[in-house]
C-alpha positions in Angstrom: 0.0 0.0 0.0 1.3 3.4 -0.9 2.7 5.6 2.0 3.1 9.3 2.1 5.5 11.3 3.9 4.5 14.9 4.6 7.0 17.5 5.8 6.6 21.0 6.8 10.1 22.6 6.4 11.1 25.9 7.7 14.4 27.2 6.0 16.6 29.0 8.5 19.8 28.5 6.4 19.3 29.0 2.8 22.9 28.0 1.8 22.7 24.6 3.7 19.2 24.1 2.1 20.6 24.4 -1.2 23.2 21.7 -0.6 20.4 19.5 1.0 18.2 20.1 -2.2 21.0 18.9 -4.4 21.5 15.7 -2.5 17.9 14.5 -1.5 16.3 13.7 -4.8 18.8 10.8 -5.5 18.1 9.5 -1.9 14.4 9.8 -2.4 14.7 7.8 -5.7 17.1 5.2 -4.0 14.1 4.3 -1.8 11.6 4.2 -4.7 10.1 7.5 -3.6 8.8 10.3 -5.7 7.9 13.9 -5.1 4.2 15.0 -5.3 4.5 18.4 -3.8 7.7 20.2 -3.3 8.0 23.7 -2.0 7.0 26.6 -4.4 4.6 29.5 -3.7 1.6 28.9 -1.6 -1.5 30.9 -1.0 -3.3 30.9 2.3 -7.0 30.5 1.8 -8.1 30.3 5.4 -6.3 30.4 8.8 -3.2 31.7 10.0 0.0 32.7 8.1 2.1 29.5 7.4 5.7 30.3 6.7 7.1 26.6 6.1 7.5 24.9 2.8 5.5 21.6 2.4 6.9 18.5 0.8 4.9 15.5 0.2 6.8 12.2 -0.9 5.0 9.1 -2.2 6.6 5.6 -1.4 5.3 2.3 -2.6 5.0 0.9 0.9 5.6 1.8 4.6 9.0 -0.1 4.8 10.3 2.1 1.9 9.3 5.3 3.5 10.7 4.1 7.0 13.9 3.1 5.4 14.3 6.5 3.6 13.5 8.4 6.9 16.0 6.4 8.9 18.7 6.1 6.3 22.1 7.6 7.1 22.4 8.9 3.5 
């Protein structure tokens, strides 16, 4: 069963985030994941201001998602 990893990311160090963004796609792919949503501009329709970026990853199963999350890569 497909599993989704949803992350709310606050970027406090843009330089470090740039390095992270270069490396992570290969690691996501290594665990058979794919990006469904990845940052970008957002619009708040209702509720409070949300300054974080949102990333949603899809994995083929829970084990793949867990292996990705706990990997030392």
